[in-house]
C-alpha positions in Angstrom: 56.0 -9.9 -3.4 56.8 -8.6 0.1 54.7 -9.4 3.2 53.2 -5.9 3.5 52.2 -6.1 -0.1 50.7 -9.5 0.4 48.8 -8.3 3.4 47.4 -5.3 1.5 46.3 -7.6 -1.3 44.6 -9.9 1.1 42.9 -7.0 2.8 41.6 -5.7 -0.5 40.4 -9.1 -1.4 38.5 -9.4 1.8 36.8 -6.0 1.3 35.7 -6.9 -2.2 34.4 -10.3 -1.1 32.3 -8.7 1.6 30.9 -6.0 -0.7 30.1 -8.7 -3.4 28.4 -10.8 -0.8 26.4 -7.9 0.6 25.2 -7.0 -2.9 24.2 -10.6 -3.4 22.2 -10.5 -0.2 20.6 -7.3 -1.3 19.4 -8.8 -4.5 18.4 -12.2 -3.0 16.5 -10.8 0.0 14.3 -8.5 -2.1 11.0 -10.4 -2.8 9.6 -10.3 -6.3 6.7 -7.9 -6.4 3.4 -9.4 -7.6 1.4 -7.6 -10.2 -1.5 -5.7 -8.9 -4.2 -3.3 -10.0 -5.0 0.2 -8.8 -8.8 0.6 -8.3 -11.7 1.4 -6.1 -12.9 -1.8 -4.4 -16.5 -2.1 -3.1 -17.5 -3.4 0.3 -20.6 -4.1 2.3 -21.0 -4.2 6.1 -21.7 -7.6 7.7 -22.6 -6.4 11.2 -19.5 -4.6 12.4 -17.1 -6.0 9.8 -16.4 -5.4 6.1 -17.0 -8.0 3.4 -16.0 -7.8 -0.2 -19.1 -7.1 -2.3 -20.2 -9.9 -4.6 -21.9 -7.5 -7.1 -21.1 -4.0 -8.3 -22.6 -0.8 -6.8 -24.7 -0.3 -10.0 -26.8 -3.4 -9.3 -26.7 -3.6 -5.5 -29.8 -2.1 -3.8 -29.1 -1.5 -0.2 -31.8 -1.4 2.4 -32.4 1.4 4.8 -29.7 1.2 7.5 -27.1 -0.4 5.3 -23.4 0.6 5.3 -21.4 0.4 2.1 -17.7 1.2 1.7 -15.3 2.1 -1.1 -11.5 1.8 -0.8 -8.9 2.9 -3.3 -5.7 0.7 -3.2 -3.4 -1.5 -5.2 -4.3 -5.2 -4.9 -3.9 -8.4 -7.0 -7.5 -9.6 -6.4 -10.4 -9.6 -4.0 -8.5 -11.9 -1.6 -5.9 -9.3 -0.7 -7.9 -6.1 -1.2 -7.5 -3.4 1.4 -10.7 -2.8 3.4 -11.9 0.7 4.3 -10.1 1.8 7.4 -13.2 3.3 9.1 -15.5 0.8 10.8 -19.0 0.4 9.4 -21.2 2.2 12.0 -24.6 3.2 10.6 -25.7 4.9 13.9 -22.7 7.1 13.9 -22.7 8.0 10.2 -26.4 8.7 9.9 -27.0 10.0 13.4 -28.2 13.4 12.1 -30.3 12.0 9.2 -33.8 11.1 10.4 -35.8 8.4 8.6 -38.4 9.7 6.1 -41.2 7.8 4.4 -40.5 6.9 0.7 -36.8 7.1 1.1 -33.9 5.2 2.7 -30.7 6.1 4.4 -27.4 4.5 3.2 -24.2 5.1 5.2 -21.2 5.4 3.0 -17.5 5.1 3.9 -15.2 6.5 1.2 -11.5 5.8 1.8 -9.2 7.1 -0.9 -6.3 5.0 0.6 -2.7 5.9 1.2 0.0 7.9 -0.6 1.7 4.6 -1.4 -1.2 3.6 -3.6 -1.8 6.9 -5.2 -1.1 7.5 -8.9 2.1 9.5 -9.6 1.6 13.2 -8.9 -1.6 12.7 -6.9 -2.3 12.9 -3.2 -5.3 11.0 -1.8 -7.9 13.2 0.0 -8.9 12.3 3.6 -11.3 9.4 4.2 -14.9 10.5 4.8 -18.2 9.1 5.9 -21.5 10.4 4.7 -25.2 9.5 5.0 -27.0 9.4 1.7 -30.8 9.8 1.6 -32.1 8.2 -1.6 -35.4 6.7 -3.0 -36.3 3.3 -1.7 -35.3 1.5 -5.0 -31.9 3.4 -5.4 -28.7 1.4 -6.1 -25.5 1.9 -4.1 -24.1 3.7 -7.1 -27.0 6.2 -7.0 -26.4 6.7 -3.3 -22.8 7.4 -3.9 -23.6 9.8 -6.8 -25.9 11.7 -4.4 -23.1 12.6 -2.0 -19.7 12.1 -3.7 -19.7 13.7 -7.2 -18.1 13.8 -9.6 -17.9 10.0 -10.3 -16.0 8.7 -13.3 -16.6 5.4 -15.0 -14.9 3.7 -17.9 -16.5 2.1 -21.0 -17.1 -1.1 -19.1 -19.0 0.7 -16.3 -16.0 0.2 -13.9 -15.9 2.9 -11.2 -12.7 4.8 -11.8 -13.0 7.9 -9.6 -15.0 9.1 -6.6 -15.2 12.9 -5.9 -12.7 13.3 -8.8 -10.0 11.1 -7.3 -8.0 9.9 -9.0 -7.9 12.4 -11.8 -7.0 9.8 -14.4 -6.4 6.1 -14.8 -8.8 3.2 -14.2 -7.8 -0.3 -12.9 -4.3 0.0 -14.4 -1.8 -2.7 -13.7 1.0 -1.7 -11.3 3.6 -3.2 -9.0 1.7 -4.3 -5.8 2.3 -2.2 -2.8 2.7 -3.3 0.8 6.5 -3.5 1.2 8.1 -2.2 4.3 8.7 1.6 4.2 12.0 2.8 3.1 14.4 3.8 5.9 17.6 5.8 6.1 21.0 4.2 5.7 21.1 3.4 9.4 17.7 1.7 9.4 18.6 -1.4 7.6 16.0 -1.5 4.9 15.7 0.0 1.4 11.9 -0.5 1.1 11.9 -3.8 -0.7 12.5 -6.1 2.2 16.3 -6.4 1.7 19.1 -4.7 3.5 20.0 -1.2 2.4 23.2 -0.2 0.6 24.1 1.5 3.9 24.2 -1.9 5.5 26.4 -3.3 2.7 28.8 -0.4 3.1 28.8 -1.0 6.9 29.8 -4.7 6.3 32.7 -3.5 4.1 33.9 -1.2 6.8 33.7 -4.0 9.4 35.7 -6.1 7.0 38.4 -3.5 6.7 38.6 -3.0 10.5 38.7 -6.7 11.1 41.4 -7.4 8.5 43.5 -4.5 9.8 43.3 -5.9 13.4 44.2 -9.3 12.1 47.4 -8.1 10.4 48.4 -6.0 13.3 48.2 -9.0 15.6 50.3 -11.0 13.1 53.0 -8.3 13.1 53.0 -8.3 16.9 53.3 -12.1 17.0 56.4 -11.9 14.8 
């Protein structure tokens, strides 16, 4: 084989090696997605912070002045559930609802979450806050039903939809969200934490240019 042919063969080998290595990095860098569930989580205010509720809204009986929240998202369990994005502020939410004997006011934060957590073909409505006036012995579920119909429950009394969102599904298992957003080829990420194919292609181009420079310098040296 002649030297030019050998050089070309070496160059091709370098390019293929870089592409293969880049593909390997692409696969290795992508973290495995943990299984999660898409559902409405239930929260109660502890002062100015949200805490995950230890009982369901159908049994919780908030006092006058309480703030309760609902957040739709994908999460594996209560330890990584997404909190409502609106701060629990009773005075702000119920500012226009005066106290009334025989009833109580419950401030509610309803956060349908982000598009990344929405079921296919659905778009989450905007988050909202509302002050529910209900009888003194009303549950959180009854307060929610007063201001956010229609509600949908499954056969196990799990809250599936608030104000009709989502239109279907209830606690189904899905791939957990939370990865970095996808970027364009020049951004360096394909949405799963690894480099994009654009980055791999760029590495191959650099290999071509580097190898070509190397063989030109060899010819000049001779």
